[in-house]
RODO-2510 file (C-alpha; in nm, 4 decimals, decimal comma):
residues 455
     n   res          X          Y          Z
     1     x    12,8756    10,4813     7,5641
     2     x    12,8483    10,1848     7,3453
     3     x    12,7407    10,2605     6,9761
     4     x    12,3891    10,3231     6,9281
     5     x    12,3112    10,2247     7,3028
     6     x    12,0772    10,5432     7,2975
     7     x    11,7991    10,2502     7,1300
     8     x    11,9293     9,9347     7,2176
     9     x    11,8313     9,8387     7,5604
    10     x    11,5643     9,6450     7,5982
    11     x    11,3440     9,5034     7,9112
    12     x    11,5090     9,4475     8,2184
    13     x    11,4611     9,0953     8,3962
    14     x    11,5763     9,1254     8,7481
    15     x    11,3411     8,9073     9,0231
    16     x    11,2546     8,9422     9,3430
    17     x    11,6026     8,8591     9,4617
    18     x    11,7561     8,6483     9,2192
    19     x    12,1381     8,7058     9,2024
    20     x    12,4492     8,5600     9,0581
    21     x    12,6024     8,2013     9,2639
    22     x    12,7212     8,3808     9,5877
    23     x    13,0625     8,5469     9,6226
    24     x    13,3421     8,5016     9,9224
    25     x    13,2198     8,3542    10,2210
    26     x    13,1656     8,5936    10,5055
    27     x    13,4123     8,5315    10,8463
    28     x    13,1912     8,7631    11,0559
    29     x    13,0061     8,4326    11,1115
    30     x    13,0131     8,0908    11,2434
    31     x    12,9406     7,8010    11,0399
    32     x    12,5605     7,7172    11,0570
    33     x    12,4567     7,3778    11,0249
    34     x    12,1412     7,2962    10,8324
    35     x    11,9890     6,9254    10,8683
    36     x    11,6998     6,7330    10,7573
    37     x    11,4837     6,5429    11,0256
    38     x    11,3626     6,2833    10,9568
    39     x    11,6057     6,1782    10,7457
    40     x    11,4868     5,7896    10,7333
    41     x    11,1141     5,7400    10,6472
    42     x    11,0559     5,4125    10,7961
    43     x    10,7593     5,1873    10,6956
    44     x    10,4495     5,4212    10,7032
    45     x    10,0818     5,3647    10,5653
    46     x    10,0100     5,3915    10,2232
    47     x     9,8321     5,7207    10,1693
    48     x     9,9433     5,8603    10,4919
    49     x    10,0696     6,2605    10,4827
    50     x    10,4158     6,3347    10,6843
    51     x    10,6210     6,6108    10,7181
    52     x    11,0063     6,6091    10,7496
    53     x    11,1562     6,9537    10,8864
    54     x    11,4430     7,1246    10,7505
    55     x    11,6336     7,2979    11,0983
    56     x    11,9155     7,5001    11,0955
    57     x    12,1857     7,5478    11,3810
    58     x    12,4104     7,8640    11,4465
    59     x    12,1717     8,0633    11,2166
    60     x    12,1456     8,3961    11,3623
    61     x    12,2391     8,6690    11,0954
    62     x    12,0899     8,5309    10,7471
    63     x    11,8709     8,6854    10,5359
    64     x    11,7918     8,4075    10,3038
    65     x    11,8362     8,0426    10,2059
    66     x    11,7977     7,8010     9,9396
    67     x    11,8117     7,4468     9,9427
    68     x    11,7770     7,1112     9,7283
    69     x    11,5802     6,8318     9,8546
    70     x    11,6343     6,4741     9,7228
    71     x    11,3918     6,1827     9,7860
    72     x    11,2595     5,8531     9,6749
    73     x    10,9843     5,9132     9,4237
    74     x    10,8960     5,5572     9,4557
    75     x    10,8114     5,5720     9,8240
    76     x    10,6998     5,9401     9,8547
    77     x    10,5013     6,1909     9,6653
    78     x    10,5569     6,5249     9,7041
    79     x    10,2569     6,7482     9,8455
    80     x    10,3811     7,0972     9,9578
    81     x    10,6592     7,3175    10,1049
    82     x    10,6118     7,6049    10,3738
    83     x    10,8451     7,8402    10,4970
    84     x    10,9419     7,7873    10,8744
    85     x    10,9881     8,0031    11,1732
    86     x    11,3804     8,1097    11,1503
    87     x    11,2935     8,4102    10,9120
    88     x    10,9747     8,5347    11,0889
    89     x    10,8867     8,7923    10,8514
    90     x    10,5417     8,8697    10,6624
    91     x    10,6611     9,0096    10,3912
    92     x    10,9050     8,7399    10,3278
    93     x    10,9741     8,6393     9,9486
    94     x    10,9133     8,2951     9,8860
    95     x    11,0001     8,1401     9,5618
    96     x    10,7549     7,8311     9,4925
    97     x    10,9230     7,4952     9,5275
    98     x    11,0310     7,3389     9,1901
    99     x    11,0029     7,0084     9,1804
   100     x    11,1981     6,7257     8,9136
   101     x    11,3155     6,4046     8,8860
   102     x    11,3279     6,3467     9,2946
   103     x    11,4361     6,6790     9,3915
   104     x    11,2622     7,0146     9,5524
   105     x    11,4506     7,3240     9,5233
   106     x    11,3354     7,5837     9,7181
   107     x    11,4505     7,9273     9,8254
   108     x    11,3278     8,2478    10,0516
   109     x    11,4535     8,6005    10,0968
   110     x    11,3983     8,8405    10,3805
   111     x    11,2585     9,1890    10,3070
   112     x    11,5838     9,4008    10,2404
   113     x    11,7448     9,5218    10,6168
   114     x    11,5909     9,2379    10,7884
   115     x    11,8064     8,9136    10,9032
   116     x    11,7239     8,6469    11,1861
   117     x    11,7518     8,7382    11,5050
   118     x    11,7631     8,3219    11,6308
   119     x    12,0599     8,1070    11,6066
   120     x    11,8186     7,8032    11,5867
   121     x    11,4967     7,7326    11,4022
   122     x    11,3211     7,5658    11,1251
   123     x    11,3606     7,6908    10,7823
   124     x    11,0928     7,5005    10,6227
   125     x    10,9033     7,2016    10,6569
   126     x    10,8120     6,9301    10,3300
   127     x    10,4823     6,7618    10,3117
   128     x    10,4672     6,4217    10,1460
   129     x    10,2276     6,1805    10,0622
   130     x    10,3437     5,7261    10,1127
   131     x    10,3340     5,5504     9,8071
   132     x    10,4872     5,2613     9,9405
   133     x    10,5790     5,1171    10,2689
   134     x    10,9566     5,0306    10,2666
   135     x    11,2207     5,2576    10,4409
   136     x    11,3761     5,5248    10,2305
   137     x    11,5718     5,8586    10,3162
   138     x    11,5621     6,2444    10,2057
   139     x    11,8484     6,4295    10,2021
   140     x    11,9904     6,7556    10,1327
   141     x    12,1879     6,8050     9,7859
   142     x    12,2261     7,1553     9,8324
   143     x    12,2065     7,4456    10,0832
   144     x    12,3278     7,8042    10,0679
   145     x    12,2645     8,0726    10,2939
   146     x    12,2835     8,4570    10,2604
   147     x    12,4024     8,7371    10,4650
   148     x    12,3213     9,1096    10,4477
   149     x    12,5771     9,2034    10,1878
   150     x    12,3890     8,9198     9,9514
   151     x    12,7351     8,7121    10,0215
   152     x    12,7591     8,3513    10,1406
   153     x    12,6994     8,3038    10,4937
   154     x    12,9131     7,9925    10,5920
   155     x    12,6884     7,6889    10,6169
   156     x    12,7260     7,3007    10,6064
   157     x    12,4894     6,9998    10,6047
   158     x    12,4574     6,8057    10,8981
   159     x    12,4159     6,4265    10,8706
   160     x    12,1448     6,3186    11,1283
   161     x    12,1738     5,9715    11,2488
   162     x    11,8932     5,7368    11,3013
   163     x    11,9174     5,7491    11,6510
   164     x    11,8743     6,1424    11,6324
   165     x    11,5623     6,1141    11,3857
   166     x    11,2340     6,2077    11,5222
   167     x    10,9319     6,0087    11,4625
   168     x    10,7778     6,1596    11,1011
   169     x    10,4644     6,3694    11,1880
   170     x    10,1269     6,2846    11,0187
   171     x     9,9617     6,5661    10,8553
   172     x     9,6836     6,3864    10,6724
   173     x     9,4649     6,5781    10,8456
   174     x     9,6271     6,9067    10,7740
   175     x     9,5580     7,0737    10,4324
   176     x     9,8223     7,0270    10,1982
   177     x     9,8457     7,3547    10,0854
   178     x    10,0043     7,6618    10,2275
   179     x     9,7562     7,9201    10,1918
   180     x    10,0771     8,2018    10,2774
   181     x    10,2423     8,0577     9,9602
   182     x     9,9732     7,9148     9,6989
   183     x     9,6374     8,1306     9,7197
   184     x     9,7073     8,3835     9,4490
   185     x     9,7854     8,7333     9,6256
   186     x     9,5703     9,0198     9,6683
   187     x     9,4182     9,1956     9,3801
   188     x     9,6572     9,5370     9,3530
   189     x     9,4587     9,8600     9,4593
   190     x     9,6489    10,0306     9,1703
   191     x     9,5295    10,0618     8,7989
   192     x     9,5858     9,6834     8,6804
   193     x     9,6432     9,3349     8,6873
   194     x     9,4203     9,0826     8,8760
   195     x     9,7267     8,8750     8,9983
   196     x    10,0237     8,9122     9,1742
   197     x    10,3369     8,7994     8,9323
   198     x    10,5187     8,6745     9,2574
   199     x    10,2224     8,4083     9,3157
   200     x    10,2227     8,2506     8,9856
   201     x    10,4164     7,9398     9,1771
   202     x    10,3835     7,6152     9,0088
   203     x    10,3941     7,7434     8,6548
   204     x    10,8054     7,9241     8,7018
   205     x    11,0714     7,8037     8,5352
   206     x    11,2898     7,9055     8,7555
   207     x    11,6210     7,7342     8,6801
   208     x    11,5375     7,6888     8,3115
   209     x    11,5786     7,9741     8,0996
   210     x    11,8458     7,8935     7,8008
   211     x    11,4763     7,8222     7,6085
   212     x    11,1354     7,9649     7,6678
   213     x    10,8566     7,7077     7,5386
   214     x    10,5065     7,9437     7,4722
   215     x    10,2216     7,7071     7,4463
   216     x     9,8851     7,8133     7,3127
   217     x     9,5069     7,8385     7,4488
   218     x     9,4239     8,1370     7,6121
   219     x     9,2681     8,4549     7,5178
   220     x     9,4993     8,7735     7,5601
   221     x     9,3322     9,1217     7,5541
   222     x     9,6022     9,4302     7,5598
   223     x     9,5025     9,6261     7,8377
   224     x     9,7963     9,5327     8,0494
   225     x     9,5632     9,3407     8,3005
   226     x     9,7331     9,0229     8,3388
   227     x     9,4768     8,8160     8,5176
   228     x     9,4156     8,5788     8,2012
   229     x     9,8063     8,5044     8,2203
   230     x     9,7999     8,3124     8,5445
   231     x     9,8857     7,9655     8,4124
   232     x    10,1198     8,0482     8,1638
   233     x    10,4939     7,9805     8,2639
   234     x    10,6970     8,2677     8,3476
   235     x    11,0766     8,3194     8,3498
   236     x    11,1732     8,5594     8,6308
   237     x    11,5232     8,6759     8,7544
   238     x    11,7272     8,5626     8,4619
   239     x    12,1107     8,5804     8,4949
   240     x    12,2093     8,7192     8,1999
   241     x    12,6173     8,7387     8,0839
   242     x    12,7697     9,0894     8,2258
   243     x    13,0306     9,2831     8,0573
   244     x    13,0380     9,4705     7,6913
   245     x    13,2084     9,1367     7,5346
   246     x    13,0449     8,8914     7,7831
   247     x    13,3834     8,8459     8,0613
   248     x    13,1713     8,9217     8,3525
   249     x    12,9763     8,7002     8,6052
   250     x    12,6193     8,6253     8,5583
   251     x    12,3800     8,8416     8,6676
   252     x    12,0089     8,9653     8,6969
   253     x    12,0798     9,3076     8,6608
   254     x    12,3794     9,4652     8,4916
   255     x    12,4813     9,7980     8,5931
   256     x    12,5874    10,1037     8,3674
   257     x    12,7280    10,4492     8,3469
   258     x    12,6925    10,5210     8,7290
   259     x    12,3914    10,2819     8,7781
   260     x    12,3674    10,0836     9,1233
   261     x    12,1258     9,8171     9,2042
   262     x    12,0373     9,8053     9,5512
   263     x    11,8102     9,4644     9,5404
   264     x    11,5540     9,3505     9,3791
   265     x    11,2947     9,5512     9,4762
   266     x    11,4732     9,8259     9,2603
   267     x    11,4214     9,6290     8,9868
   268     x    11,2894     9,2651     8,8755
   269     x    11,1615     9,1563     8,5566
   270     x    10,9527     8,8469     8,4392
   271     x    10,8152     8,7435     8,1378
   272     x    10,5738     8,5042     7,9893
   273     x    10,4517     8,3988     7,6122
   274     x    10,1694     8,2391     7,4854
   275     x    10,0374     8,2364     7,0898
   276     x     9,7258     8,1878     6,8851
   277     x     9,7645     8,1246     6,4919
   278     x     9,7030     8,5495     6,4376
   279     x     9,9440     8,6926     6,6992
   280     x    10,2351     8,6094     6,9529
   281     x    10,1555     8,7718     7,2969
   282     x    10,4172     8,9241     7,5251
   283     x    10,3880     8,9862     7,8975
   284     x    10,6232     9,1583     8,1087
   285     x    10,5695     9,2394     8,4749
   286     x    10,8577     9,4526     8,6391
   287     x    10,9188     9,5199     9,0290
   288     x    11,0381     9,8435     9,0536
   289     x    11,0355    10,1162     9,3705
   290     x    11,0628    10,4494     9,0871
   291     x    10,9211    10,4827     8,7443
   292     x    11,1643    10,7129     8,5972
   293     x    11,0782    10,7696     8,2153
   294     x    11,1138    11,1277     8,0581
   295     x    10,9407    11,0603     7,7580
   296     x    11,2151    10,8333     7,5720
   297     x    11,1613    10,4773     7,4376
   298     x    11,4514    10,4039     7,5749
   299     x    11,6280    10,6348     7,8202
   300     x    11,4917    10,5114     8,1639
   301     x    11,2266    10,2509     8,2717
   302     x    11,1670    10,0917     7,9444
   303     x    11,0989     9,7746     7,7137
   304     x    11,3400     9,6916     7,4218
   305     x    11,2763     9,4068     7,2374
   306     x    11,4735     9,1959     6,9494
   307     x    11,3185     8,9459     6,7150
   308     x    11,5381     8,6857     6,4846
   309     x    11,2295     8,5607     6,2822
   310     x    11,4318     8,2452     6,1569
   311     x    11,5214     8,0747     6,4877
   312     x    11,8595     7,9815     6,3206
   313     x    12,0154     8,3141     6,5689
   314     x    12,3625     8,2789     6,4026
   315     x    12,5801     8,5890     6,3627
   316     x    12,4504     8,8806     6,0985
   317     x    12,0995     8,7947     6,0477
   318     x    11,8903     9,0792     6,0828
   319     x    11,6978     9,1619     6,3944
   320     x    11,3236     9,3521     6,4400
   321     x    11,3576     9,5691     6,7148
   322     x    11,1296     9,7459     6,9098
   323     x    11,0748     9,9954     7,1986
   324     x    10,7915    10,1009     7,4851
   325     x    10,8039    10,3002     7,7464
   326     x    10,5312    10,4542     8,0071
   327     x    10,5998    10,8623     8,0255
   328     x    10,6125    10,9298     8,3946
   329     x    10,5307    11,3238     8,2976
   330     x    10,1731    11,2976     8,1491
   331     x    10,0974    10,8732     8,1297
   332     x    10,1493    10,8741     7,7533
   333     x    10,2389    10,5307     7,6031
   334     x    10,5548    10,5945     7,3378
   335     x    10,6125    10,3481     7,0889
   336     x    10,9229    10,3223     6,9011
   337     x    10,9445    10,1044     6,5789
   338     x    11,2812    10,1166     6,5720
   339     x    11,3395     9,8666     6,3079
   340     x    10,9710     9,6833     6,2424
   341     x    10,9558     9,3722     6,0256
   342     x    11,0038     9,4007     5,6516
   343     x    10,9461     9,7785     5,6217
   344     x    10,6138     9,7293     5,7995
   345     x    10,4730    10,0039     6,0228
   346     x    10,5308     9,8115     6,3252
   347     x    10,3647     9,8247     6,6392
   348     x    10,0443    10,0160     6,6879
   349     x     9,8515    10,1681     6,9708
   350     x     9,6284     9,8602     6,9753
   351     x     9,9159     9,6088     6,9872
   352     x    10,1043     9,7554     7,3185
   353     x     9,9309     9,8420     7,6698
   354     x    10,1421     9,9459     8,0220
   355     x    10,0305    10,0032     8,3246
   356     x    10,2063    10,1313     8,6574
   357     x    10,0853    10,0299     8,9970
   358     x    10,2488    10,2558     9,2327
   359     x    10,0598    10,1067     9,5092
   360     x    10,2373     9,7630     9,4069
   361     x    10,5223     9,9138     9,2567
   362     x    10,5044     9,7242     8,9816
   363     x    10,4912     9,8104     8,5755
   364     x    10,2906     9,5562     8,3474
   365     x    10,3615     9,5694     7,9999
   366     x    10,1891     9,3564     7,6955
   367     x    10,2677     9,2999     7,3410
   368     x    10,0624     9,1871     7,0310
   369     x    10,2977     9,0788     6,7386
   370     x    10,0512     9,0127     6,4454
   371     x    10,1280     8,7553     6,2009
   372     x    10,0278     9,0826     5,9665
   373     x    10,2961     9,1982     6,1391
   374     x    10,5498     8,9201     6,0469
   375     x    10,4226     8,8418     5,6859
   376     x    10,7022     9,0214     5,4857
   377     x    10,9548     8,7438     5,6177
   378     x    10,6845     8,4487     5,5621
   379     x    10,5748     8,4575     5,9073
   380     x    10,1944     8,4460     5,7829
   381     x    10,0372     8,2234     6,0198
   382     x    10,2016     8,0991     6,3715
   383     x    10,1680     7,7197     6,4052
   384     x    10,3310     7,4553     6,6642
   385     x    10,7004     7,3921     6,6021
   386     x    10,7660     7,7429     6,4993
   387     x    11,1106     7,8890     6,6603
   388     x    11,2171     8,2246     6,6420
   389     x    11,4616     8,4350     6,8492
   390     x    11,3878     8,6732     7,1123
   391     x    11,6028     8,9629     7,3177
   392     x    11,4374     9,1486     7,6315
   393     x    11,5767     9,4289     7,8077
   394     x    11,4401     9,6535     8,0080
   395     x    11,6508     9,9510     8,1375
   396     x    11,5945    10,1064     8,4879
   397     x    11,5992    10,4667     8,5824
   398     x    11,5494    10,6538     8,9002
   399     x    11,4184    10,9837     8,9941
   400     x    11,5862    10,9554     9,3215
   401     x    11,8767    11,0155     9,3727
   402     x    11,9085    11,2265     9,0652
   403     x    12,2440    11,0679     8,9840
   404     x    12,0329    10,7844     8,8671
   405     x    11,8135    10,9112     8,6210
   406     x    11,8188    10,8075     8,2597
   407     x    11,9713    10,4297     8,1791
   408     x    12,1533    10,3232     8,4310
   409     x    12,1268     9,9131     8,4087
   410     x    11,9331     9,6446     8,2661
   411     x    11,7784     9,3056     8,3043
   412     x    11,5700     9,0621     8,0713
   413     x    11,6157     8,7643     7,8577
   414     x    11,9198     8,7794     7,6290
   415     x    11,9221     9,1439     7,6927
   416     x    12,2982     9,1640     7,5041
   417     x    12,1225     9,0834     7,1876
   418     x    12,0342     9,4441     7,2109
   419     x    12,2740     9,6252     7,4522
   420     x    12,6238     9,7191     7,2983
   421     x    12,5638     9,5603     6,9643
   422     x    12,2769     9,4158     6,7894
   423     x    12,3535     9,0432     6,7701
   424     x    12,1153     8,7698     6,6527
   425     x    12,3486     8,5379     6,8394
   426     x    12,2821     8,6674     7,1315
   427     x    11,8613     8,6274     7,1780
   428     x    11,7240     8,3478     7,3404
   429     x    11,5069     8,1136     7,1646
   430     x    11,1220     8,0728     7,1536
   431     x    10,9406     7,7468     7,0359
   432     x    10,5490     7,7604     7,0075
   433     x    10,4397     7,4592     7,1403
   434     x    10,0310     7,3535     7,1605
   435     x     9,9608     7,2710     7,4964
   436     x    10,1614     7,2873     7,8122
   437     x    10,5307     7,4002     7,8176
   438     x    10,8169     7,1872     7,9042
   439     x    11,1254     7,2813     8,1127
   440     x    11,4692     7,2903     7,9296
   441     x    11,7026     7,2191     8,1874
   442     x    12,0010     7,4692     8,1678
   443     x    12,3043     7,3167     8,2830
   444     x    12,5892     7,5032     8,5405
   445     x    12,3603     7,7829     8,5230
   446     x    12,2611     7,7885     8,9180
   447     x    12,0193     8,0817     9,0151
   448     x    12,0725     8,1192     9,3778
   449     x    11,7982     8,3375     9,5430
   450     x    11,8284     8,6307     9,7395
   451     x    11,7707     8,9803     9,8427
   452     x    12,0152     9,2022     9,7132
   453     x    12,3579     9,3052     9,5389
   454     x    12,6506     9,4550     9,7175
   455     x    12,6505     9,8605     9,5711
***
């Protein structure tokens, strides 16, 4: 057991199907062919809406897909993306499209244990608005498919000639938004929130996670009801380094002490941050099929947080450490101010709210870090341009089987600033900005979406 691991875990962040780069291709399947039709957009009426289809052949047995679509922004404006008919399940997980500089990243995962039974079908349809009457092309820049073991399903991109292209479909009379993927999810019947974190759609910073830009402008009430957070950017399912010395592959969940992660519904974490001059606010959304905490601030399902107040994040700088959990025995909120700022009292009851929605299998955390709490280190008032380091580690424990009780793994955002050793240099960077955050692209950090890791 690593030194001082007993209060070194932090809030885990593993989202509904986000696993590391897919491993060895499975030789049990034929090679699927993915194509886009029509690939060539000929002269159209300006203002007209049209759709293209991303099709698959030899695709029986897939459980998830991710692709990147490239198009000419001078000719086309992206309107919407809809899931097709190849994964015909009502409860698929859809990662909302991320649109940036003429590319669209889109991913869908089937529920655990469900596979496509068809050889051919449509993975998705993309709708565009015509901006200019000239010929252009739409290309598949990347395609990844996954099988039932979260391994790569062999695939290739099939180029379609102009003679094979079908005419684009005019969708000008069809609503530009798909209610299945764009409408907020239903309000949970359990004790809290007004929004489903999986429906935060266009604000997800899905593949840009080294820097979180926190913007201001909302009023937060610490009650674990996250309705007011709807328009705040979300980091979800972040992949972090694994292994005590950072030698392992990047994963959104790191197993520990015999723990087994069986997929995103077993443990997935998202987080959001906002601020005003008086406080910094943090919201955690944890998808977890079981909530287990036997009155501990760290041993089981619990959030562990680390602050490096200068933003320099260099080795040896002091960290302020806070743990919080919801007791599964009596519903008490446990606050462990392990190392508060400058010897202050740390987080108080009014600064922390946690609610478990057993129906939705989600746990919601809200934290308030006041300027008063940070004043001993000079943060007397928060303002635009401030930077600080942060680590988030959410531990996971399960009651069934009993072998999974306790601290059996974690996810989050730079959790190695907390586990194994307290390391300021391994915190993520938070920037306070005055309005809407601008995503910071992470290079060479492909986040591949799908359902579960192998046991």
